[in-house]
Each structure stands twice: as structure tokens, then as C-alpha cells.
N, C-alpha and C positions, 0 to 999 in steps of 0.2 A: 474395509475402508469406507465404503459408501455409507454404512450405518453411522460412522463417526462424522464424516465430512459432507456427505450428500453428493449428489450427482453434479451440482454446479461447480464443485472444485475441480472437476475433470472435463469441463466444457471444451469443445474443440474450436470455438470462435476466439480470435485474438483481436484485441483493440490496441492500437499503437497511439499513445498520446505524446506529442512532441514538446508542447509548451504547457507546463503545469507549475503551480506554486504550492509548495508544501505549507500546510497550515499547522500540522501537529504530527509528532511521532509518539505513539503510545508504546512504550517499552515495558511490556507486561506479559505474563503467561496467561493463557497458553499460546498466544500468537502476538507478534509485533504487528501493529496497525499503522499505516501511513495515511493520513488525511491530507487531501490536496484539492485545490481549485483548478478548474479547466475552463478556459474561455473558448467559445465557439467563434465562427467567422463573423458573427454580428456583435461580438463583445459580451454576450450573455455568459454569466458564470454558473457552472455546475459544480456541486460539491461531490467529490468522489472519495472512496476509501479502498485501500489495498491491504491485503492480509499477507504477511510473511510468516516465517517460522518463529519458534520461540526465541527469546533473547539468547538462550544458551546455544541454539542452533545457528542463528545468524551471526553471532559473535565469532564462530569458527570461520566465517567468511570475511571477517575483518570489520563488521559493523559494530558500532557502539551506540549508546543512547544519545550521543551527540553527532552521529553521522548525518542526519537530516535535520536541519534547523528551519524553523518557520521563516518563510520568505524566500527560501532557495528554490 
């Protein structure tokens, strides 16, 4: 598995983001990507990306290409 995904996919550190704004959902193989903006305490915006499973995998969890809309 490490050869395909690398060690960063299995990092033990967890970051919890409570207030984010979705900018885009990329519904494509091999992984679904969520792009979002995060504001820090000073109002500065950072651009983040999160990777999920393939569309066929996340659709089994109830996700669709319309599950996350820009601005939410």
C-alpha cells in the first residue's frame, strides 16, 4: 500500500477544521477531491484540499457529485 499511496496517507496527526467553505468538488477517478478555504483567527484564508475515495466508492456512502456545492 505504501508504494501506491505513500506514508502521508497513513499519518497519525489529525487536524480538525470547524469552519470551512467548499470551493470545488472534483468528482473524478481515481479519487474524489474536495477543495476548500479555511480562515484563521486573523481572517487570513488558506486553500486546502482533501482526498476521498473514488466516485464509485464514495457513492456507496451516499455521496453524489452534487453532495458538496461551492459556498457550503
